[in-house]
KEVEX-13342 format. One record per residue (C-alpha): residue in three letters; x, y, z. Coordinates in steps of 0.02 Angstrom, whole numbers, plus 32768, in hexadecimal, padded with zeros to 4 digits. Example, Ala and Ser with C-alpha at 12.3 -4.5 7.8 and 13.67 -1.06 7.14 Angstrom:
2
+------+------+------+------+
| resn |    X |    Y |    Z |
+------+------+------+------+
|  ala | 8267 | 7F1F | 8186 |
|  ser | 82AC | 7FCB | 8165 |
+------+------+------+------+
//
This chain:
391
+------+------+------+------+
| resn |    X |    Y |    Z |
+------+------+------+------+
|  unk | DEAD | DE32 | 1453 |
|  unk | DE77 | DDF2 | 1398 |
|  unk | DE68 | DD46 | 13E7 |
|  unk | DDFD | DD5F | 1481 |
|  unk | DD99 | DDCB | 13F3 |
|  unk | DD97 | DD31 | 1372 |
|  unk | DD89 | DCB4 | 13EE |
|  unk | DCE9 | DD0C | 1429 |
|  unk | DCB7 | DD13 | 1387 |
|  unk | DCC6 | DC64 | 136C |
|  unk | DC5C | DC2E | 13FA |
|  unk | DBE9 | DCC5 | 141E |
|  unk | DB3E | DC55 | 13A5 |
|  unk | DB2D | DBEC | 146D |
|  unk | DB29 | DCA2 | 14BC |
|  unk | DAA4 | DCE4 | 1454 |
|  unk | DA3E | DC4D | 146D |
|  unk | DA5F | DC59 | 1530 |
|  unk | DA42 | DCF2 | 151E |
|  unk | D9A3 | DCE5 | 14C5 |
|  unk | D95C | DC3D | 1529 |
|  unk | D984 | DCB9 | 15CB |
|  unk | D90A | DD4B | 157E |
|  unk | D89A | DCC2 | 155F |
|  unk | D881 | DC99 | 1620 |
|  unk | D890 | DD42 | 1673 |
|  unk | D881 | DD3C | 1753 |
|  unk | D846 | DDCB | 1784 |
|  unk | D8CB | DE22 | 1842 |
|  unk | D8F6 | DD96 | 189E |
|  unk | D8AC | DD1C | 1853 |
|  unk | D937 | DCFC | 17D1 |
|  unk | D94F | DC44 | 17EF |
|  unk | D959 | DBFB | 1752 |
|  unk | D9CE | DC7C | 171D |
|  unk | DA39 | DC69 | 17AE |
|  unk | DA3D | DB92 | 1782 |
|  unk | DA8C | DBC7 | 16EB |
|  unk | DAF1 | DC36 | 171D |
|  unk | DB27 | DBC4 | 1791 |
|  unk | DB43 | DB33 | 1736 |
|  unk | DB9E | DB97 | 16A3 |
|  unk | DC0C | DBD5 | 1723 |
|  unk | DC33 | DB22 | 177C |
|  unk | DC52 | DAC6 | 16BE |
|  unk | DCD3 | DB4E | 169B |
|  unk | DD3B | DB3C | 1729 |
|  unk | DD07 | DBD8 | 1791 |
|  unk | DCEA | DBB5 | 185A |
|  unk | DC30 | DBEC | 186A |
|  unk | DBD9 | DC45 | 1913 |
|  unk | DB1D | DC4C | 1905 |
|  unk | DA8B | DCAD | 1977 |
|  unk | DADE | DD55 | 199E |
|  unk | DA47 | DDBE | 1961 |
|  unk | D9CB | DD34 | 1987 |
|  unk | D9EA | DCF8 | 18B1 |
|  unk | DAA2 | DD4C | 18A3 |
|  unk | DB3A | DCDB | 1858 |
|  unk | DBDA | DCF2 | 1860 |
|  unk | DC8E | DCA2 | 17F0 |
|  unk | DD1B | DC9B | 1817 |
|  unk | DDA7 | DC7F | 17B9 |
|  unk | DE69 | DC75 | 181B |
|  unk | DF01 | DC77 | 17C7 |
|  unk | DFC0 | DC96 | 1804 |
|  unk | DFFB | DCEF | 1890 |
|  unk | DFBC | DD9E | 185C |
|  unk | DF5D | DE03 | 1910 |
|  unk | DEFC | DE4E | 1879 |
|  unk | DE34 | DE50 | 1878 |
|  unk | DDB0 | DE77 | 17FA |
|  unk | DCFD | DE65 | 17F0 |
|  unk | DCA9 | DE83 | 1754 |
|  unk | DBC6 | DE8E | 1775 |
|  unk | DB3B | DE4E | 1703 |
|  unk | DA8C | DE66 | 172C |
|  unk | D9FD | DDE2 | 172A |
|  unk | D944 | DE16 | 1744 |
|  unk | D8BE | DE3A | 16C9 |
|  unk | D830 | DEA8 | 16C7 |
|  unk | D77A | DE99 | 16EF |
|  unk | D74A | DEE6 | 163C |
|  unk | D6EA | DE7F | 15BD |
|  unk | D755 | DE51 | 152C |
|  unk | D71A | DE98 | 1482 |
|  unk | D7A5 | DE64 | 141A |
|  unk | D75F | DDCD | 13C0 |
|  unk | D80B | DD91 | 13B6 |
|  unk | D835 | DCD5 | 13A4 |
|  unk | D889 | DCD9 | 145B |
|  unk | D7FD | DD4E | 149A |
|  unk | D7CA | DD25 | 1560 |
|  unk | D774 | DC9B | 1585 |
|  unk | D758 | DCE0 | 1641 |
|  unk | D6B5 | DD58 | 161A |
|  unk | D6C3 | DE16 | 164C |
|  unk | D782 | DDDA | 1690 |
|  unk | D806 | DE14 | 1603 |
|  unk | D8B8 | DE3D | 15F0 |
|  unk | D893 | DF03 | 15B5 |
|  unk | D95A | DF2C | 15EF |
|  unk | D9BC | DED2 | 15A1 |
|  unk | DA02 | DE74 | 164F |
|  unk | D9EF | DDBE | 15EA |
|  unk | DA77 | DE01 | 1575 |
|  unk | DAE0 | DE42 | 15F9 |
|  unk | DAE8 | DD98 | 1655 |
|  unk | DB00 | DD53 | 15B3 |
|  unk | DB8B | DDDE | 158A |
|  unk | DBE3 | DD9C | 162B |
|  unk | DBD6 | DCF8 | 1622 |
|  unk | DC19 | DCF9 | 1569 |
|  unk | DCB2 | DD64 | 15D4 |
|  unk | DCB7 | DCCD | 164C |
|  unk | DCCE | DC4F | 15DE |
|  unk | DD5C | DCA8 | 1566 |
|  unk | DDAF | DCD6 | 15FA |
|  unk | DDC6 | DC4B | 164A |
|  unk | DE08 | DBDC | 1597 |
|  unk | DE6D | DC70 | 1544 |
|  unk | DE91 | DCF0 | 15D2 |
|  unk | DF41 | DCDD | 1641 |
|  unk | DF36 | DD63 | 16CA |
|  unk | DF86 | DD59 | 177A |
|  unk | DEF9 | DD8C | 1808 |
|  unk | DE44 | DD77 | 1838 |
|  unk | DDC4 | DD8A | 17BE |
|  unk | DCFE | DD9A | 1819 |
|  unk | DC75 | DD87 | 17B5 |
|  unk | DBDD | DDD7 | 17FC |
|  unk | DB21 | DD9B | 17A5 |
|  unk | DAAF | DE19 | 1811 |
|  unk | DA03 | DE08 | 1830 |
|  unk | D979 | DE89 | 182D |
|  unk | D9B7 | DF20 | 17E4 |
|  unk | D923 | DF5D | 17AD |
|  unk | D8DB | DFBF | 1855 |
|  unk | D90B | DF3D | 18B2 |
|  unk | D9C7 | DF65 | 190F |
|  unk | DA08 | DEBA | 18DE |
|  unk | DAAE | DF09 | 18E5 |
|  unk | DA9B | DF54 | 198F |
|  unk | DA68 | DEAD | 19B6 |
|  unk | DAF6 | DE54 | 1986 |
|  unk | DB57 | DEC4 | 19D0 |
|  unk | DAFF | DEAE | 1A8E |
|  unk | DB1D | DDF9 | 1A72 |
|  unk | DBCB | DE15 | 1A66 |
|  unk | DC04 | DE0F | 19B7 |
|  unk | DC94 | DE7E | 19D0 |
|  unk | DCC6 | DE34 | 1A61 |
|  unk | DCCF | DD75 | 1A31 |
|  unk | DCE9 | DDB2 | 196A |
|  unk | DD72 | DE49 | 197C |
|  unk | DD83 | DEB9 | 18EC |
|  unk | DE15 | DF3A | 18CE |
|  unk | DD98 | DF81 | 1840 |
|  unk | DCF1 | DF5D | 1806 |
|  unk | DCA5 | DF74 | 174A |
|  unk | DBE8 | DF53 | 16F6 |
|  unk | DBB7 | DF71 | 1649 |
|  unk | DAFC | DFA4 | 1600 |
|  unk | DAAD | DFAE | 1566 |
|  unk | DA8B | E06E | 150F |
|  unk | D9F5 | E072 | 149D |
|  unk | DA0D | E0F6 | 1420 |
|  unk | DAB4 | E0E5 | 141A |
|  unk | DB26 | E07C | 1383 |
|  unk | DB38 | DFCC | 13B1 |
|  unk | DBC3 | DF97 | 1419 |
|  unk | DC05 | E054 | 1411 |
|  unk | DC51 | E068 | 14D5 |
|  unk | DC20 | E0F2 | 153D |
|  unk | DC7E | E133 | 15D8 |
|  unk | DC67 | E1CC | 1657 |
|  unk | DCC5 | E20F | 1709 |
|  unk | DC78 | E225 | 178E |
|  unk | DBB8 | E225 | 17B0 |
|  unk | DB77 | E1D0 | 172D |
|  unk | DAC4 | E19D | 174C |
|  unk | DA51 | E205 | 17CA |
|  unk | DA0D | E1C2 | 1865 |
|  unk | D94D | E194 | 187D |
|  unk | D8CC | E1A6 | 190D |
|  unk | D835 | E16F | 191A |
|  unk | D7AB | E1E6 | 1957 |
|  unk | D6FA | E1D5 | 199A |
|  unk | D690 | E26D | 19C5 |
|  unk | D5EE | E253 | 1A13 |
|  unk | D568 | E303 | 1A26 |
|  unk | D4F2 | E2CA | 1AB7 |
|  unk | D450 | E333 | 1AA1 |
|  unk | D3BB | E330 | 1AC4 |
|  unk | D32B | E2EB | 1A45 |
|  unk | D277 | E324 | 1A2E |
|  unk | D202 | E345 | 19A8 |
|  unk | D23C | E3A5 | 18EE |
|  unk | D1AA | E418 | 18F6 |
|  unk | D1EF | E453 | 19AE |
|  unk | D2B2 | E465 | 199C |
|  unk | D2A4 | E4E7 | 1A3F |
|  unk | D27A | E461 | 1A97 |
|  unk | D305 | E3EF | 1A73 |
|  unk | D3BB | E412 | 1A70 |
|  unk | D405 | E3DB | 19B4 |
|  unk | D48D | E371 | 19CE |
|  unk | D483 | E346 | 1906 |
|  unk | D491 | E40C | 18CC |
|  unk | D50B | E41B | 1944 |
|  unk | D580 | E396 | 1914 |
|  unk | D574 | E3DE | 1869 |
|  unk | D5C7 | E472 | 18AA |
|  unk | D647 | E405 | 18F2 |
|  unk | D664 | E3C8 | 1836 |
|  unk | D691 | E47A | 17E8 |
|  unk | D6F3 | E4B4 | 1882 |
|  unk | D767 | E439 | 186A |
|  unk | D7A6 | E45F | 17C5 |
|  unk | D7E9 | E4F0 | 181B |
|  unk | D85D | E493 | 1885 |
|  unk | D8CF | E45D | 17FD |
|  unk | D8C4 | E50E | 179A |
|  unk | D8F9 | E571 | 1839 |
|  unk | D91A | E51A | 18B7 |
|  unk | D9C8 | E4AC | 1869 |
|  unk | DA4A | E50B | 1826 |
|  unk | DA26 | E504 | 1772 |
|  unk | DACE | E4A7 | 1732 |
|  unk | DAB4 | E42F | 17A0 |
|  unk | DA21 | E396 | 1764 |
|  unk | D992 | E36E | 17C4 |
|  unk | D8DA | E30F | 179B |
|  unk | D84A | E30E | 17EE |
|  unk | D7AF | E2C2 | 1799 |
|  unk | D703 | E298 | 17E1 |
|  unk | D6D5 | E1FC | 1790 |
|  unk | D649 | E1CC | 17E1 |
|  unk | D5B0 | E227 | 1813 |
|  unk | D525 | E1D1 | 187C |
|  unk | D482 | E22E | 18CE |
|  unk | D3BD | E217 | 18CA |
|  unk | D35B | E18E | 1862 |
|  unk | D2A8 | E1FC | 1844 |
|  unk | D29A | E2BB | 17E3 |
|  unk | D227 | E2D7 | 187B |
|  unk | D28B | E2A1 | 1917 |
|  unk | D323 | E31B | 195E |
|  unk | D390 | E294 | 1987 |
|  unk | D3D2 | E290 | 1A44 |
|  unk | D48A | E249 | 1A0A |
|  unk | D4F5 | E276 | 196B |
|  unk | D5A1 | E205 | 194D |
|  unk | D635 | E24B | 18D4 |
|  unk | D6CF | E1D8 | 18B8 |
|  unk | D75E | E230 | 188B |
|  unk | D821 | E1F9 | 182D |
|  unk | D8A7 | E272 | 186D |
|  unk | D958 | E270 | 1813 |
|  unk | D9F9 | E2B0 | 1826 |
|  unk | DAAF | E2BF | 17F5 |
|  unk | DAEC | E2EA | 18A2 |
|  unk | DACD | E2D9 | 195B |
|  unk | DAC4 | E380 | 1986 |
|  unk | DA4B | E398 | 1909 |
|  unk | D9E2 | E302 | 1934 |
|  unk | D9EC | E343 | 19E7 |
|  unk | D986 | E3DE | 19B1 |
|  unk | D928 | E399 | 1957 |
|  unk | D8D3 | E33B | 19D9 |
|  unk | D8C8 | E3D7 | 1A47 |
|  unk | D884 | E42D | 19C4 |
|  unk | D80B | E3B7 | 1993 |
|  unk | D7D7 | E39F | 1A52 |
|  unk | D7CC | E450 | 1A6B |
|  unk | D75E | E473 | 19F6 |
|  unk | D6DE | E3F7 | 19EF |
|  unk | D6C5 | E40D | 1ABF |
|  unk | D6AB | E4D4 | 1A87 |
|  unk | D633 | E4B6 | 19F3 |
|  unk | D5CB | E456 | 1A4F |
|  unk | D5AF | E4AB | 1AE2 |
|  unk | D57E | E54F | 1A72 |
|  unk | D4F2 | E4E8 | 1A21 |
|  unk | D4B3 | E4AA | 1ADA |
|  unk | D4F6 | E405 | 1AD2 |
|  unk | D57A | E38C | 1B1B |
|  unk | D614 | E33E | 1AB1 |
|  unk | D676 | E2BD | 1ADC |
|  unk | D71F | E283 | 1A83 |
|  unk | D764 | E1E1 | 1A7E |
|  unk | D807 | E1D9 | 1A28 |
|  unk | D86C | E140 | 19FE |
|  unk | D925 | E15E | 19D1 |
|  unk | D947 | E0E0 | 1932 |
|  unk | D9DF | E0D0 | 18CB |
|  unk | DA72 | E157 | 18F9 |
|  unk | DAE6 | E1AC | 1882 |
|  unk | DB4D | E140 | 1811 |
|  unk | DBFB | E188 | 1817 |
|  unk | DC95 | E14C | 179C |
|  unk | DD2D | E143 | 17F4 |
|  unk | DDAA | E1A2 | 1791 |
|  unk | DE47 | E137 | 1778 |
|  unk | DDDB | E099 | 1760 |
|  unk | DD7D | E0FC | 16CC |
|  unk | DDFD | E11C | 1681 |
|  unk | DE4C | E07F | 167A |
|  unk | DDA7 | E04B | 1650 |
|  unk | DDAD | E0C5 | 15AE |
|  unk | DE5E | E07C | 1578 |
|  unk | DE19 | DFC0 | 157C |
|  unk | DD7E | E00B | 1519 |
|  unk | DE00 | E063 | 148B |
|  unk | DE6B | DFE0 | 147A |
|  unk | DDDB | DF5E | 1461 |
|  unk | DD5B | DFE6 | 13EE |
|  unk | DDDA | E06F | 13B2 |
|  unk | DDB1 | E144 | 13CC |
|  unk | DD18 | E132 | 1339 |
|  unk | DCD9 | E0AB | 13B7 |
|  unk | DCD4 | E101 | 1464 |
|  unk | DC9E | E1A7 | 14C1 |
|  unk | DD1B | E1C8 | 153F |
|  unk | DC9C | E232 | 15BC |
|  unk | DBE7 | E222 | 157E |
|  unk | DB65 | E292 | 15CE |
|  unk | DB13 | E25E | 1675 |
|  unk | DA7E | E1E7 | 1673 |
|  unk | D9D9 | E20C | 16EB |
|  unk | D9A3 | E163 | 16FC |
|  unk | D9EB | E0E4 | 1799 |
|  unk | DA57 | E063 | 17C1 |
|  unk | DA71 | E009 | 1868 |
|  unk | DB27 | DFDB | 180E |
|  unk | DB40 | E08A | 1866 |
|  unk | DB40 | E030 | 190A |
|  unk | DBC3 | DFB1 | 18E8 |
|  unk | DC2F | E06B | 18B5 |
|  unk | DC1E | E0A2 | 1954 |
|  unk | DC79 | E023 | 199A |
|  unk | DCE5 | DFF6 | 18FA |
|  unk | DD35 | E06C | 1896 |
|  unk | DD13 | E039 | 17CC |
|  unk | DC9D | E074 | 175C |
|  unk | DBF7 | E052 | 16E2 |
|  unk | DC14 | E02A | 1620 |
|  unk | DB79 | E047 | 1596 |
|  unk | DB8A | DFF6 | 14F9 |
|  unk | DB2C | E031 | 1478 |
|  unk | DA72 | DFC3 | 1450 |
|  unk | DA5F | E009 | 13B0 |
|  unk | DA1C | E0BC | 135C |
|  unk | D9C4 | E107 | 12DA |
|  unk | D935 | E090 | 1288 |
|  unk | D98B | DFF6 | 12EC |
|  unk | D935 | DF7C | 1346 |
|  unk | D9BC | DF9C | 13CB |
|  unk | D987 | E04F | 13DB |
|  unk | D8CB | E032 | 143B |
|  unk | D8E9 | E063 | 14E4 |
|  unk | D8E8 | DFF8 | 1569 |
|  unk | D85F | DFCE | 15D5 |
|  unk | D7F7 | DFD9 | 1552 |
|  unk | D7A2 | DF37 | 1510 |
|  unk | D7DE | DF4A | 1459 |
|  unk | D897 | DF3A | 149F |
|  unk | D907 | DEC3 | 148F |
|  unk | D9C9 | DEB4 | 14AF |
|  unk | DA46 | DEB2 | 1403 |
|  unk | DAA7 | DDFC | 13FE |
|  unk | DB26 | DE65 | 13A2 |
|  unk | DB5B | DEA0 | 144B |
|  unk | DB79 | DDF7 | 14A2 |
|  unk | DC27 | DDD1 | 1436 |
|  unk | DC5D | DE9B | 144C |
|  unk | DC2E | DEA4 | 1516 |
|  unk | DC9C | DE10 | 1535 |
|  unk | DD21 | DE31 | 14DF |
|  unk | DD1D | DEBE | 1548 |
|  unk | DD1F | DE6E | 15EE |
|  unk | DDAA | DDF7 | 15B5 |
|  unk | DE1D | DE7E | 157B |
|  unk | DDDF | DEDF | 160E |
|  unk | DE1B | DE47 | 1677 |
|  unk | DEC2 | DE23 | 1627 |
|  unk | DEE1 | DEF6 | 163B |
|  unk | DEB1 | DEFB | 16E7 |
|  unk | DF39 | DE5D | 1715 |
|  unk | DFC5 | DEA4 | 16BC |
|  unk | DFDE | DF34 | 1708 |
+------+------+------+------+
//
């Protein structure tokens, strides 16, 4: 184990610079062409067979050794977010309105550092697939790769992924059995009324008042329909209606984010929201339409693979550096689709806590990935590969 860590410490500077280069040139979902070119070039130079094009800009690097039928997949995401960066760092985004505000630049650098270390320093018997995925940020890149034949062409017995977590000490590893991240659904509600003069509301059917009532009524879905011991979130993130103070609009539109940690709760939320919206609108003499767009499914870590990931974490970081069963998160991740098809686990690595720069939450213009995690995260992947093929 120590020789893997030492090997990474000796060469980590190369991958810090690589991470900062990716950060300076962020690319949105399905446009990760430069990043994919870099990943593919490096993997080829280290002896990996490279497959490109799954999910559009996805890259898979495969390293096969010996004769074992065992097969392992490790995944990193590559896409950035449509956010204007405000870090002021020397490696800040050179692409206006686009930045790596979630650390996918760091995840890619970690897996590349692991790829080099595994190729040079890890002896194993089996087949390793390194999966560099596009479009995690709402684009469903994992599902696109799967639909393009990811696991038929690169079958895996288990698959693992890692994500940084601000607010957790740097390099601290957090694992969890079972449901670990929420499903996410996107809902548009259109409330259609009859416009009119603001001075004569009785001659109109006001969709704005109805939509306001709907916003308040939606707050009861979680508090009164969902079991208090279960987790659910219903957020109205946007409300659009009207253009003038003396005009009653004909249309009001709401945009919702709906999340759950249980598939049955997810189904209940859809049923109750649709029924409540229609009934509320009718009570005001207007008509509502609900456009429900399913997003990511619940991310469920399988028990045996999570227990294996824990053992590797404890071996690398010791008890003080590992949370054995952390809390579930209401954020969403499309790695969940991979876990629907292959057993595995999603591991969190602390980006920094307290007053440290790494504590800034993701999806924030001031966020930056903590480069100290590159050696730690890559060591974890290298050790996990070694341990996986040893059993």
